[in-house]
N, C-alpha and C positions, 0 to 999 in steps of 0.2 A: 061177367056180371060184376059191376062195381061193388067194392066192399066199403062199409062205413068206417071212416078213420076214427080211431079211439080218441077220447079226450086227452089221455096221457100223451099220445103222440103229438097232438096239436099243441099242447102246452110246451112240450120239449122243443118243437120246431120254433115256436114263438120266442122262447128263451134264447135259442141260438141266434135268431135274427137280432134280438136286442143286444146281445153280447157283441156281435159283429159290428152293429151300428155304433155302440159305445167305443169299441176299439178304434173304429175309423175316426170318430169325433175326437177321441183322446190324442190320436196321432196328429190330426190336423191342428189341435190346440198346441201340442208340443212343438210342432214345426213352426207354428206362429210365434210361440215364445222365443224359440231359437232365433228366428228371423228378426224379431224385435230386438233381441239382445245384440244381434250382429249389426243391425242398422243403427242402434243407439250408440253415441260416442262413449267410449270408456277407456280406462287405463289400468295397467297392471299395478296392483297395490304394492307388490314386492319391489317395483322399480322406483318407488317414491321414497323420499326422505322427509319425515315429519318432525316438527318441533312443537312441543306443548307450551302454550303461553303460561307463564308462572311469574310469581312475584319474587324479586330479589334485588341484588345490587348490581350496578353496571359501572365499570371503570371506563369513562369516556376516553376514546382514543382517536388520533388522527391516523388514518391508514395511508401509508406512503411506501416508498421503496428506497433501497440504498444499494451501494456496491461495496463489497469487502475490499479493504486495502490493508497492506502491512502497517502495523502500528508504528514501526520504526523502520525508516529507510534513509539511506544516505547517498546523495548524488556525488559522483566522481567527475571532476572537470579537468580539462587540460590546462596546465599552468602556462603553456607557451603556444604560440602559433607554429605548427610543425606538420610533419607528415607521419601518418600511421604506418609503422614498419612491421609490427608483429602482434598477433593476438594469442594469448596464452590460455584463455578460457572462453567458454561459450555460454549462451543464455541458459539458465537453469542449473548451472554448476554450483555446488557448495564450495565456499571459500572461507578461509580463516584470515584474521587480521594480519596484514603484511604480505599476503599472497600476491605475486606479480600478476597483473591483468593485461596490460598493454605495454608496448615499447614504442616510443616516439623517436623520430630522427633528431639526434642531439648534436649533429656536427656543427651547425651554426652557433648554437648556444655554448658548446664546448670551446669553440674558437673565441667567442666573446669572453668566456671565463678566463682563458689563458691571457687574453689581452689585458683584462682588468687586473689580473695577478701581476703582470709585468709592470703595469702603471703603478700599482701599489708599491712594488719594490723600488721603482724609480723615485717615487715621492719620498720614501723612507731615506734613500741615499741622498736625495737633494736636501732633505732636512739635516742629515748628518754633515753634509758639506757646508751648508749655511751656518750650522753651529760652530764648525771648526773655524770658518772665516771670521765670524763674530768674536769668537774667543781670542783669535790672533790679534784682531784689531784692538779689542779692549786691553789685551795684555800689552801691546805696544804703547797705547795711550797711557796706561797706568805707569809704565816704565818712564815715559816722557814726563809724567807728573812728578815722579820721584827725582828725576834729574833737575826738573824745574825747582823743586823744593830745595835741593842742594845749592842751586845757583842763587836763589833768593837768600839763603843763609849766608852765602859768600858775599852778596851785595850788602847785606846788613853789617857784616864785619867791615867791609870797605867804607860804608857810611860812618861807622863808629870811628874808624881810624882817621877819616877825613875831618871829622868834627874835632878830634883830639889835636890833630896837627894845626887846624885853624885856631884853636884856643891857645896854642903855644906860639902862634905867629908864623908857623912853617907852611901853612896852606893858604888857599884863597877861597873866597865866598863862591866863586863860579864853579870851582871843583866840587865843593859840597853840594851845590844845587844839581850838578850833573849826576853825581852819585845817587842823590835822592830820586831824581827822575828815573834813572835806570832801575832802581828798586821798585818804584811804583809800576813801571811798565811790566816788569817781571811778575809782580803780584797780580796784575790784571790778566796777563797771559795765563797765569796759573788758574785763576777763576774761570777763564774762558775754557781752558782744557778740562777742568772739573765738570763744567756744564756740558761740554761735548761728550765726556765719558758717561754722564747721566743720560743724555739723549740717546747715545749709542746703546746703552743698556736697555732703555725702553724700546728702541727699534728692534733690538735683538729678541727681546721678550715677545714683542708683537709678531715678528717673523716666526718665532718658535710656535706661538699659538696658531698662526695661520697654517703652518706646515702640519702641526698636530691635527688640526681640524680637517685639512685635506686628506691626511692619512686615515682619520676616522671615517670620513665619507667614503673613501676608496674601500676601506674594510667593510663598511655596511653594504656597499654595492656588490662587493665580492661575496659577502655572506648571503645576500639575496639571490644572487645567481647560483650559488652553491645549493640553496634551498630549492630553487627552480629545477636544477639538475637532478636533485634527489627525488623531487616530486614527479619529474618527467618520466621517471621509471615507475609508471603508475601502478600502485598497489591497492589492495582492498583495505578500506579504512576501518572495517569491522568484520566480525564473523557473521556469515549469513548466506543468502542465495542471490546469485546474479539474476535480477529480473530484467536487466537491460545491459547490453554492451555493444559498442560500435564494432562491427566485424568487417568493415570495408578497408581492407589493407591497401595502402597507397593513397588513401583519401587525405585531403587537407583538413586539419582541425585548427580552429582559432583559439586564442587564449580565452579561458572562461567557458568554452563549449562543453556541454555534458557528453561524456563518453561512456559512462557506465552508471548503474544503480545497484547498490547492495542492500537487500532487504532482510529483515528478521521475520521469517514466516512462522515463528512460534507465537507471535502476538499480532492481533489484528484490530483494526478500527473499521468503522463503516461510515462512508460518506453518503449522506442522504439529502433530501430536500422536502419542504412542505409548503402549502399555500401561505402567502404572506398575510392572509386574513387572520391567521391564527398566531401572529407574531406576539400578541399580548399574552397568550396562554402557554407559549413554549419558551422556557428559559433554561440556561445551563443548570443541570441537575434534574431535569424532567425525566421520570422513569420511562424506559422504552422496552417493549417486548419485541424480540427479533425472531422471526419465523424463518427457519431454514428447512425446507421440505416439511417433514412432520415433526421436527424438533423445534423447541422454543428456548431462547436464551434471554437472559436479563441484561439490560444495559442502561445507560443514561446519557443524556445530551451533555457534551462537554464544551461545544463551541457552536455559535450561530453566526452566519455571515453578516457583516455589517450592512450590506446593501442587497436589495431585492433585484432579481433578474427574471424577466418574463413572468412576473407574478408569483415567484417562488423564492424562498430563502434557503440557502444551503446550511447544512448542519453536520456536525461530526458526532458520532455515537461511540462511546467506549463500552466494551463488553466487560461486565463485572463478575461473571461466573468464573469460578476457579478452574473448572474443567470445560474445555471447549472442543467439540469435534465437528467434523463436516464442513469446516470453513476452508475456502480456497480464495486466493487473491483473484479479484475480478468477478467473483460470484455475485449474482444479483439476489437480494433477499427482501422480504417484506418487513416493514417497520410499523409498529403501533406505538405512537407517542401518547402517553397517558396525560391528559390535561385536567381531569377532574374525576370525581366519583359520586354517583347517585345511589341512594339507598331506597329500598322498598318501592321499586317501580315494576310495572308489568313488562316482561321481556320475552323475546323468542331467540332462538339460535341464529347466529350470523349466517347470511347467505350471500351468494355471488350477485344476486339481483340488486342488493342495496348499494346505492351510490351516495346519497345524502338525505337529510331529513326532508320528509314530504309525504304525499299520498301515493300509495301503491295498490294495485289490484292483485290481491293474494288469493290463493286457493285454500279454502277452509273446509275441513272435513265435517260432514253432517250425515252420520250413519254410514250407508254404503255409497254415498256420493261425496264429491268435493265440488263446492260451489264458489264462484268468484265473488270476492267481496272487497270493497274499498276500505283500506286500513291506513291510518295515519301513523307513520313511524318517526321517531325522534332521533336522538344521537345514538352512537354505537361504540362498542369495543370490538376487539378481534374475536370475542366469543358470543356476544349478545347484541341485540338491537332493541332499543326502547320502543314500546308500543304506547302511543298517545291516545288512540281511540280506534274503535272498530272491532276489537277482540275482547273476550272475557277470559279470565283465568281458567285453565283446563281445556280450552279449545285447541285443536291441532291445526297447524298451518303447514302447507307443503313448501319445503325449501328447494326442491328440485326444480330446475328450469323447465317450464312447460310452454315455451314460446310458440311451439307448433299449434297450440290450442288457444291462441290469443283471441280468436273470434268466437270461442265457445264461452258459455257461462256456467255449464254444469257438465260434469264427467262422472260416469259410474265406475266404481272400484271393482275390479275383477279379481 
């Protein structure tokens, strides 16, 4: 026989059914929320780098690159055309001034030196011989002049005697004229000899000058080849590091060909370039920030190339920091050439997506979401980018590259 169910039991059963139904509905709702979260595009907040728009100053810079070079380096060239016989050092060796680097084949040059030396000695001897001959000739002529003077004196006495005899009636007019004629002829011969002596002295002086000039030329030629011989034993011109050396033993090198480079690697310069459109804004003395990895150095432009090449101008940057670390020859570094400074502008941190002033689609944080927004950016420094429009102070912008979400307009932060 059926018993009547109590009201308390019915109420308890009803309550249990309601609780079961609520649990089922709650589970379905939870699953739906999880599925919605899974299906909705999102990104991990911890993986993003944000920058807050703020007002401040910007040092406008041109972002470019450069290559580290030794500030002081000296090329060593071959003074002669010769063959490379021996190498005493290799690339990267430390050398001091005067250290032998290379040995050239000097046989032909040494032979030329000995020949010039013999020619010089021959010219000196020829000059001495010519001097002795000229001295002998002049001495003979001067002796003849003295004899001639004595003969003239004798003829004058003869003329005086002839005139006295003629006045006493013991001589004749013809004899007197003959004696007078002999005296005049002797005097003319004396003048002719004097003129000859003068000319011979001039000739001797000219020959002496020519011989002295020939000797001087020969001495200069000998000195030049002596210098070539000394330089052909190629030595380091300064203390430093060998950043290049010709190591091909037996190879031919021509006069003036570079065979080694000695560099001072305690001081550096940076060779860079920048677009020629900024030529009016970059001058010698322009401040430069040099980025080497995570380190930054201060420098300034010291030289600008006179001509543009492929739309760029070359420049040389001098490092002005007293303590410099982390630089190596050939290392590529980033350069930021400061062209101007703006005060009290809206700015965000520098990011890799920035190329030049213009409109950019940036991800802006709005609560738990980031939404794409068009923002106009102006000029930039290596630290900040100027915001022209599209952002307000205090808003946060994503600096991380989100190129994989280029077709989305909204992402949830997880």
